[in-house]
Backbone as CSV, one residue per row, in Angstrom:
resi,resn,N_x,N_y,N_z,CA_x,CA_y,CA_z,C_x,C_y,C_z
1,SER,144.910,72.669,160.495,144.512,72.708,161.899,144.325,74.148,162.337
2,GLN,143.569,74.344,163.415,143.319,75.690,163.905,144.502,76.196,164.713
3,ASN,144.710,77.505,164.624,145.749,78.153,165.408,145.043,79.011,166.455
4,TYR,145.208,78.660,167.712,144.496,79.370,168.776,145.237,80.623,169.226
5,ALA,146.354,80.931,168.570,147.099,82.165,168.848,147.463,82.302,170.320
6,LEU,147.927,81.206,170.906,148.404,81.243,172.291,149.925,81.317,172.287
7,TYR,150.483,82.066,173.230,151.940,82.136,173.337,152.450,80.816,173.914
8,PRO,153.258,80.074,173.159,153.667,78.728,173.606,154.531,78.729,174.862
9,HIS,155.262,79.840,175.109,156.175,79.877,176.254,155.504,80.411,177.522
10,LYS,154.241,80.825,177.407,153.538,81.362,178.576,152.538,80.335,179.117
11,THR,152.277,80.403,180.406,151.259,79.534,181.006,149.872,80.003,180.565
12,VAL,148.886,79.178,180.852,147.499,79.548,180.555,147.140,80.857,181.259
13,PHE,147.528,80.968,182.525,147.229,82.196,183.274,147.814,83.407,182.558
14,ASP,149.081,83.319,182.163,149.736,84.468,181.524,149.156,84.755,180.140
15,ASN,148.751,83.702,179.426,148.093,83.911,178.134,146.791,84.679,178.320
16,MET,145.999,84.254,179.304,144.709,84.904,179.531,144.877,86.313,180.095
17,ALA,145.936,86.526,180.854,146.152,87.824,181.511,146.848,88.837,180.613
18,PHE,147.390,88.384,179.483,148.271,89.230,178.674,147.616,90.562,178.286
19,GLY,146.386,90.508,177.771,145.716,91.741,177.341,145.492,92.706,178.487
20,LEU,145.164,92.153,179.658,144.927,93.003,180.828,146.226,93.639,181.318
21,LYS,147.330,92.874,181.224,148.635,93.435,181.621,149.024,94.583,180.702
22,MET,148.717,94.426,179.405,149.023,95.491,178.449,148.209,96.755,178.765
23,GLN,147.024,96.554,179.350,146.186,97.693,179.746,146.590,98.255,181.111
24,LYS,147.643,97.604,181.710,148.152,98.027,183.020,147.073,97.982,184.117
25,ARG,146.299,96.915,184.094,145.288,96.699,185.134,145.973,96.272,186.430
26,PRO,145.362,96.561,187.578,145.949,96.129,188.860,146.063,94.604,188.924
27,LYS,147.107,94.128,189.609,147.359,92.681,189.677,146.196,91.906,190.292
28,ASP,145.589,92.452,191.336,144.491,91.720,191.983,143.271,91.611,191.065
29,GLU,143.047,92.659,190.256,141.933,92.618,189.294,142.211,91.583,188.207
30,ILE,143.458,91.554,187.719,143.839,90.573,186.695,143.616,89.157,187.217
31,LYS,144.084,88.913,188.441,143.949,87.578,189.031,142.470,87.192,189.161
32,ARG,141.667,88.129,189.619,140.242,87.843,189.811,139.554,87.544,188.478
33,ARG,139.839,88.366,187.466,139.194,88.179,186.159,139.602,86.857,185.514
34,VAL,140.893,86.536,185.586,141.376,85.288,184.984,140.763,84.086,185.692
35,GLU,140.747,84.135,187.010,140.197,83.000,187.771,138.694,82.850,187.548
36,ASP,137.975,83.963,187.424,136.532,83.902,187.144,136.275,83.263,185.777
37,ALA,137.051,83.697,184.779,136.878,83.152,183.424,137.241,81.670,183.393
38,ALA,138.317,81.314,184.093,138.752,79.912,184.134,137.691,79.031,184.781
39,GLU,137.041,79.567,185.815,135.990,78.790,186.491,134.802,78.564,185.559
40,LYS,134.414,79.614,184.821,133.300,79.492,183.878,133.575,78.402,182.846
41,LEU,134.817,78.330,182.387,135.180,77.411,181.305,135.749,76.085,181.811
42,GLU,135.767,75.927,183.131,136.255,74.692,183.763,137.705,74.373,183.360
43,ILE,138.547,75.387,183.431,139.972,75.184,183.121,140.862,75.665,184.267
44,THR,140.289,75.779,185.470,141.066,76.264,186.620,142.318,75.422,186.843
45,GLU,142.186,74.108,186.702,143.330,73.214,186.961,144.408,73.320,185.878
46,LEU,144.112,74.062,184.798,145.087,74.194,183.703,145.858,75.514,183.759
47,LEU,145.560,76.369,184.724,146.089,77.733,184.709,147.612,77.809,184.672
48,TYR,148.286,76.801,185.194,149.755,76.902,185.227,150.422,75.889,184.297
49,ARG,149.635,75.409,183.328,150.212,74.586,182.263,150.508,75.457,181.051
50,LYS,151.303,74.902,180.132,151.583,75.604,178.878,150.775,74.949,177.755
51,PRO,150.532,75.684,176.664,149.665,75.177,175.598,150.030,73.788,175.076
52,LYS,151.326,73.475,174.977,151.728,72.186,174.398,151.300,71.003,175.275
53,GLU,150.975,71.272,176.533,150.577,70.206,177.464,149.067,69.965,177.449
54,MET,148.348,70.634,176.530,146.882,70.553,176.539,146.337,70.017,175.224
55,SER,145.101,69.522,175.291,144.413,69.034,174.095,143.862,70.216,173.303
56,GLY,143.385,69.933,172.089,142.805,70.989,171.256,141.603,71.645,171.913
57,GLY,140.755,70.837,172.555,139.579,71.394,173.223,139.945,72.294,174.381
58,GLN,140.997,71.913,175.110,141.443,72.747,176.235,142.034,74.055,175.732
59,ARG,142.834,73.979,174.669,143.409,75.216,174.096,142.295,76.129,173.583
60,GLN,141.250,75.504,173.035,140.109,76.277,172.549,139.476,77.077,173.688
61,ARG,139.312,76.432,174.839,138.698,77.118,175.983,139.602,78.227,176.515
62,VAL,140.910,78.010,176.475,141.845,79.058,176.908,141.710,80.284,176.003
63,ALA,141.607,80.042,174.698,141.468,81.153,173.751,140.177,81.933,174.021
64,VAL,139.094,81.212,174.316,137.828,81.877,174.654,137.987,82.652,175.965
65,GLY,138.668,82.034,176.937,138.882,82.684,178.228,139.666,83.975,178.102
66,ARG,140.640,83.978,177.210,141.447,85.191,177.017,140.573,86.343,176.515
67,ALA,139.549,85.990,175.724,138.623,87.028,175.256,137.675,87.465,176.375
68,ILE,137.205,86.497,177.169,136.234,86.804,178.232,136.790,87.821,179.224
69,VAL,138.059,87.677,179.611,138.611,88.536,180.671,138.600,90.012,180.279
70,ARG,138.535,90.278,178.991,138.531,91.675,178.537,137.125,92.273,178.542
71,LYS,136.121,91.432,178.856,134.713,91.861,178.918,134.280,92.602,177.647
72,PRO,134.388,91.943,176.505,133.993,92.605,175.257,132.473,92.702,175.135
73,ASP,132.009,93.623,174.309,130.571,93.728,174.031,130.156,92.728,172.960
74,VAL,131.122,92.340,172.106,130.819,91.421,171.001,131.904,90.356,170.908
75,PHE,131.482,89.101,170.812,132.398,87.995,170.513,132.179,87.589,169.059
76,LEU,133.252,87.304,168.334,133.130,86.739,166.987,133.763,85.356,166.997
77,PHE,132.936,84.343,166.854,133.409,82.961,166.767,133.338,82.528,165.305
78,ASP,134.479,82.249,164.708,134.510,81.825,163.299,134.811,80.329,163.238
79,GLU,133.773,79.522,163.082,133.900,78.056,163.039,134.774,77.545,164.196
80,PRO,134.456,77.908,165.428,135.368,77.594,166.536,135.499,76.112,166.863
81,LEU,134.513,75.309,166.484,134.520,73.907,166.904,134.834,72.940,165.770
82,SER,135.128,73.462,164.588,135.276,72.591,163.414,136.454,71.631,163.526
83,ASN,137.423,71.954,164.372,138.627,71.124,164.477,138.534,70.090,165.602
84,LEU,137.384,70.056,166.290,137.232,69.158,167.434,136.420,67.925,167.044
85,ASP,136.610,66.833,167.795,135.826,65.636,167.487,134.376,65.835,167.937
86,ALA,133.487,64.937,167.480,132.040,65.124,167.658,131.646,65.287,169.121
87,LYS,132.197,64.449,169.996,131.833,64.498,171.416,132.256,65.824,172.036
88,LEU,133.459,66.274,171.690,133.975,67.530,172.237,133.194,68.724,171.691
89,ARG,132.750,68.620,170.438,131.949,69.701,169.856,130.673,69.924,170.663
90,VAL,130.006,68.828,171.024,128.770,68.939,171.813,129.064,69.592,173.161
91,SER,130.150,69.162,173.810,130.531,69.705,175.112,130.840,71.200,175.019
92,MET,131.625,71.589,174.006,131.999,72.996,173.859,130.795,73.854,173.480
93,ARG,129.894,73.286,172.690,128.678,74.006,172.310,127.877,74.372,173.563
94,MET,127.776,73.423,174.478,127.057,73.678,175.731,127.761,74.752,176.553
95,LYS,129.092,74.710,176.559,129.843,75.700,177.349,129.657,77.109,176.790
96,ILE,129.632,77.226,175.466,129.438,78.547,174.857,128.038,79.068,175.181
97,ALA,127.039,78.187,175.137,125.667,78.590,175.484,125.590,79.019,176.950
98,GLN,126.242,78.251,177.830,126.248,78.592,179.262,126.978,79.909,179.504
99,LEU,128.066,80.121,178.769,128.836,81.360,178.895,127.966,82.558,178.534
100,HIS,127.256,82.451,177.431,126.393,83.547,176.978,125.346,83.875,178.041
101,ARG,124.764,82.835,178.618,123.733,83.017,179.643,124.319,83.613,180.925
102,SER,125.476,83.096,181.348,126.061,83.564,182.614,126.528,85.017,182.516
103,LEU,127.070,85.420,181.365,127.484,86.818,181.194,126.278,87.744,181.313
104,LYS,125.158,87.302,180.740,123.928,88.104,180.818,123.440,88.200,182.256
105,GLU,123.465,87.077,182.974,122.988,87.053,184.364,123.860,87.909,185.275
106,GLU,125.149,88.037,184.921,126.077,88.811,185.752,126.080,90.295,185.405
107,GLY,125.228,90.680,184.473,125.143,92.091,184.114,126.144,92.532,183.068
108,HIS,126.792,91.582,182.386,127.722,91.926,181.295,127.283,91.232,180.009
109,PRO,126.052,91.501,179.533,125.567,90.801,178.341,126.442,91.095,177.129
110,ALA,126.684,90.081,176.330,127.525,90.246,175.143,126.835,89.607,173.944
111,THR,126.934,90.276,172.813,126.444,89.700,171.561,127.480,88.710,171.052
112,MET,127.032,87.536,170.639,127.945,86.544,170.071,127.571,86.312,168.611
113,ILE,128.503,86.631,167.725,128.319,86.352,166.297,129.081,85.067,166.008
114,TYR,128.362,84.063,165.561,128.919,82.709,165.499,128.795,82.201,164.064
115,VAL,129.925,82.032,163.396,129.939,81.550,162.007,130.085,80.031,162.010
116,THR,129.190,79.342,161.318,129.280,77.880,161.280,128.607,77.323,160.034
117,HIS,129.108,76.161,159.580,128.432,75.410,158.514,127.530,74.334,159.115
118,ASP,127.609,74.159,160.419,126.886,73.088,161.104,125.518,73.601,161.560
119,GLN,124.452,73.131,160.902,123.120,73.657,161.224,122.698,73.320,162.648
120,THR,123.198,72.202,163.185,122.861,71.855,164.570,123.394,72.918,165.523
121,GLU,124.647,73.357,165.294,125.213,74.432,166.115,124.370,75.696,165.989
122,ALA,124.016,76.031,164.760,123.251,77.259,164.532,121.889,77.201,165.215
123,LEU,121.188,76.078,165.049,119.830,75.969,165.579,119.804,75.888,167.101
124,THR,120.829,75.283,167.701,120.832,75.140,169.160,121.395,76.376,169.863
125,LEU,122.300,77.104,169.223,122.935,78.247,169.876,122.280,79.581,169.538
126,GLY,121.697,79.687,168.357,121.287,80.996,167.863,119.967,81.510,168.405
127,ASP,119.922,82.804,168.753,118.651,83.486,169.010,118.056,83.919,167.675
128,ARG,118.937,84.403,166.796,118.555,84.714,165.417,119.651,84.172,164.512
129,ILE,119.239,83.664,163.367,120.187,83.051,162.442,120.116,83.772,161.102
130,CYS,121.281,84.061,160.548,121.380,84.633,159.203,121.902,83.533,158.284
131,VAL,121.078,83.099,157.329,121.480,82.043,156.392,122.067,82.699,155.148
132,LEU,123.321,82.351,154.843,124.024,82.918,153.692,124.202,81.872,152.603
133,ASN,124.147,82.320,151.354,124.431,81.456,150.212,125.300,82.238,149.240
134,HIS,126.568,81.852,149.124,127.527,82.567,148.264,127.552,84.063,148.586
135,GLY,127.516,84.375,149.875,127.624,85.771,150.294,126.321,86.545,150.277
136,ASN,125.246,85.927,149.813,123.943,86.599,149.782,123.092,86.145,150.968
137,ILE,122.430,87.102,151.617,121.563,86.767,152.745,120.259,86.181,152.218
138,MET,119.977,84.948,152.605,118.758,84.265,152.183,117.593,84.532,153.137
139,GLN,117.901,84.594,154.439,116.853,84.836,155.438,117.505,85.091,156.790
140,VAL,116.921,85.991,157.549,117.335,86.237,158.934,116.105,86.032,159.806
141,ASP,116.187,85.078,160.732,114.995,84.751,161.514,115.372,83.935,162.742
142,THR,114.368,83.628,163.555,114.588,82.737,164.694,114.743,81.310,164.176
143,PRO,115.386,80.428,164.939,115.528,79.038,164.489,114.187,78.386,164.155
144,THR,113.167,78.618,164.988,111.854,77.998,164.765,111.214,78.485,163.474
145,ASP,111.289,79.801,163.226,110.668,80.337,162.010,111.451,79.960,160.756
146,LEU,112.771,79.845,160.862,113.551,79.365,159.711,113.093,77.970,159.310
147,TYR,112.842,77.147,160.305,112.452,75.757,160.057,111.021,75.661,159.529
148,ASN,110.112,76.406,160.153,108.689,76.283,159.807,108.243,77.205,158.678
149,TYR,108.930,78.339,158.511,108.502,79.314,157.496,109.686,79.787,156.646
150,PRO,110.353,78.878,155.933,111.485,79.295,155.090,111.014,80.208,153.963
151,ASN,111.846,81.195,153.626,111.482,82.155,152.576,111.690,81.618,151.173
152,ASN,112.518,80.597,151.033,112.861,80.115,149.695,113.333,78.662,149.766
153,LYS,113.539,78.062,148.589,113.926,76.646,148.520,115.265,76.399,149.200
154,PHE,116.194,77.339,149.063,117.524,77.131,149.643,117.430,76.969,151.153
155,VAL,116.734,77.888,151.807,116.605,77.819,153.268,115.833,76.569,153.667
156,ALA,114.768,76.263,152.930,113.949,75.086,153.248,114.778,73.809,153.224
157,SER,115.625,73.673,152.200,116.404,72.433,152.055,117.664,72.438,152.914
158,PHE,118.159,73.629,153.273,119.393,73.726,154.060,119.142,73.405,155.531
159,ILE,117.988,73.845,156.030,117.654,73.645,157.444,116.833,72.370,157.595
160,GLY,117.290,71.489,158.476,116.544,70.263,158.746,117.277,69.024,158.271
161,SER,117.263,68.003,159.104,117.894,66.728,158.747,117.067,65.593,159.340
162,PRO,116.580,64.663,158.504,116.685,64.585,157.041,116.044,65.818,156.392
163,SER,116.458,66.122,155.174,116.026,67.362,154.542,114.577,67.270,154.064
164,ILE,114.012,68.428,153.820,112.629,68.548,153.388,112.452,67.944,151.991
165,ASN,111.238,67.484,151.706,110.885,67.031,150.358,110.284,68.216,149.614
166,LEU,110.834,68.564,148.464,110.336,69.683,147.664,109.793,69.143,146.346
167,ILE,108.542,69.491,146.036,107.884,68.970,144.838,107.313,70.139,144.049
168,ASP,107.748,70.300,142.806,107.189,71.341,141.937,105.819,70.883,141.445
169,THR,104.811,71.699,141.672,103.444,71.307,141.326,102.638,72.574,141.054
170,ALA,101.323,72.483,141.140,100.456,73.650,140.974,99.267,73.493,141.914
171,ILE,98.682,74.615,142.296,97.492,74.574,143.152,96.249,74.500,142.265
172,ARG,95.392,73.550,142.568,94.149,73.351,141.810,92.949,73.560,142.735
173,LYS,91.778,73.766,142.119,90.549,73.939,142.899,89.483,72.987,142.395
174,ASN,88.802,72.312,143.326,87.743,71.378,142.965,86.715,71.366,144.099
175,ASN,85.455,71.627,143.763,84.390,71.649,144.778,84.744,72.557,145.961
176,GLU,85.233,73.750,145.625,85.566,74.758,146.637,86.729,74.368,147.547
177,ARG,87.427,73.300,147.214,88.614,72.907,147.994,89.856,73.051,147.133
178,LEU,90.919,73.564,147.737,92.205,73.666,147.046,93.029,72.419,147.329
179,TYR,93.811,72.017,146.334,94.676,70.853,146.528,95.903,70.973,145.630
180,VAL,96.915,70.187,145.936,98.085,70.062,145.059,98.225,68.594,144.678
181,GLU,98.681,68.362,143.472,98.923,66.995,143.009,100.424,66.736,143.110
182,ILE,100.826,65.838,144.011,102.257,65.606,144.230,102.797,64.456,143.384
183,ALA,101.893,63.700,142.775,102.245,62.623,141.845,100.965,62.300,141.087
184,PRO,101.061,61.645,139.937,99.842,61.322,139.188,98.816,60.595,140.061
185,GLY,97.653,61.231,140.234,96.591,60.614,141.022,96.717,60.792,142.517
186,VAL,97.792,61.440,142.981,97.985,61.647,144.423,97.760,63.127,144.745
187,GLU,96.624,63.408,145.375,96.243,64.784,145.669,96.288,65.050,147.175
188,ILE,96.840,66.196,147.528,96.908,66.617,148.935,96.007,67.834,149.108
189,LEU,94.991,67.703,149.947,94.081,68.823,150.198,94.758,69.883,151.063
190,ILE,94.512,71.137,150.716,95.039,72.254,151.507,94.079,72.496,152.681
191,PRO,94.576,72.605,153.921,93.688,72.870,155.065,92.877,74.148,154.857
192,HIS,91.650,74.171,155.385,90.791,75.355,155.254,91.503,76.608,155.741
193,SER,92.283,76.480,156.810,92.946,77.649,157.404,93.948,78.302,156.460
194,LYS,94.432,77.543,155.469,95.440,78.072,154.541,94.831,78.510,153.209
195,GLN,93.553,78.188,152.980,92.978,78.423,151.655,92.962,79.897,151.266
196,VAL,92.616,80.768,152.225,92.539,82.198,151.914,93.892,82.714,151.433
197,LEU,94.969,82.233,152.069,96.317,82.679,151.697,96.683,82.259,150.281
198,LEU,96.110,81.151,149.824,96.556,80.553,148.562,95.581,80.732,147.409
199,GLU,94.461,81.421,147.642,93.470,81.618,146.575,94.092,82.249,145.330
200,GLY,95.032,83.154,145.541,95.639,83.848,144.408,96.603,83.007,143.595
201,TYR,96.879,81.784,144.054,97.850,80.929,143.363,97.195,79.792,142.579
202,ILE,95.869,79.808,142.467,95.181,78.719,141.762,95.666,78.635,140.319
203,ASN,96.002,77.416,139.900,96.513,77.109,138.551,97.876,77.744,138.264
204,LYS,98.557,78.147,139.316,99.907,78.695,139.149,100.923,77.708,139.718
205,PRO,102.123,77.666,139.124,103.145,76.735,139.637,103.608,77.131,141.036
206,VAL,103.749,76.152,141.903,104.246,76.376,143.260,105.214,75.253,143.609
207,CYS,105.961,75.459,144.681,106.826,74.392,145.208,106.207,73.927,146.519
208,PHE,105.833,72.666,146.567,105.195,72.083,147.751,106.272,71.426,148.600
209,GLY,106.388,71.865,149.852,107.402,71.296,150.742,106.763,70.526,151.877
210,ILE,107.267,69.340,152.136,106.767,68.566,153.271,107.943,67.919,153.983
211,ARG,108.009,68.147,155.275,109.125,67.596,156.049,108.840,66.139,156.406
212,PRO,109.912,65.339,156.529,109.734,63.899,156.793,108.856,63.592,158.000
213,GLU,108.973,64.407,159.066,108.195,64.097,160.276,106.699,64.349,160.102
214,HIS,106.319,64.998,158.985,104.899,65.242,158.728,104.269,64.140,157.882
215,ILE,105.045,63.116,157.580,104.524,61.948,156.864,104.493,60.785,157.847
216,SER,103.353,60.128,157.948,103.237,59.005,158.883,102.390,57.901,158.264
217,LEU,102.484,56.710,158.840,101.677,55.593,158.365,100.221,55.823,158.749
218,ALA,99.310,55.578,157.805,97.889,55.808,158.043,97.175,54.484,158.293
219,SER,96.083,54.568,159.040,95.248,53.375,159.254,94.149,53.341,158.196
220,ASP,93.422,52.241,158.148,92.337,52.118,157.169,91.237,53.140,157.416
221,ASP,91.159,53.659,158.643,90.101,54.627,158.972,90.440,56.040,158.501
222,ASP,91.720,56.298,158.239,92.127,57.637,157.789,91.764,57.806,156.317
223,ASP,91.151,58.950,156.001,90.823,59.165,154.591,91.319,60.507,154.067
224,LEU,91.818,61.375,154.959,92.280,62.692,154.520,93.771,62.648,154.203
225,ASN,94.108,63.053,152.983,95.507,63.133,152.557,96.267,61.822,152.775
226,THR,95.653,60.723,152.359,96.342,59.429,152.414,96.608,58.942,151.000
227,PHE,97.692,58.229,150.833,98.003,57.638,149.527,98.842,56.395,149.747
228,GLU,98.888,55.562,148.749,99.641,54.321,148.850,101.056,54.519,148.329
229,GLY,101.999,53.860,148.961,103.387,53.920,148.515,104.118,52.674,148.956
230,VAL,105.374,52.584,148.599,106.200,51.433,148.962,107.390,51.924,149.771
231,LEU,107.593,51.363,150.967,108.769,51.688,151.779,109.968,50.950,151.201
232,THR,111.000,51.682,150.842,112.191,51.045,150.272,113.339,50.962,151.270
233,VAL,113.453,51.953,152.157,114.529,51.960,153.147,113.979,52.494,154.465
234,VAL,114.377,51.878,155.577,114.019,52.371,156.906,115.308,52.595,157.683
235,GLU,115.458,53.796,158.267,116.651,54.111,159.055,116.244,54.480,160.473
236,ASN,117.026,54.044,161.448,116.838,54.507,162.825,117.392,55.915,162.949
237,MET,116.637,56.813,163.555,117.068,58.203,163.683,117.590,58.451,165.098
């Protein structure tokens, strides 16, 4: 379980105020900062409770509040929501996003470095995302560009749910059109807009990636990039 490093014998107010008291800040300033942070995190009614009287999600917000009152330039969140249930994770994710926005609007912008294994958290919270694999940086980019323009197979398959389909194939040319063969007799034409980029890869091995949402049922009138297949499983998303 996570340890929120709260003093068990102190109230929420005293836990949040502790760092400011150590800095010998004036009492009225301490009170104002603690109450402002508590309001942002919706824990005002908890200020005079002790940690043992609160849920994990509430203790989590107190720990964040204790950091907020010090007005840091950088927050480091290391898997902060991993110990919470799914519903609470969504709620806390929204609060962290709102906190980041409100600090910026109030003239105290802060960088938040957020470590997570949950791609939903990363994609919804991040302005820029650094994808790591065994300590190696795979790509640093915006959420949209990570999804649409992955640099490698790892990033392509890591981002997105359901995951991308990756097919090892080669680029071929026929009648001035480029195409890839994704299965025996199944050819996918490359759009004209992409042909110039791929001219240098003709007859060379490539990895063809297609995301599930880019595959749809075709009508009899469709003739571009259509092929026959058998649906084996259908899931509601």
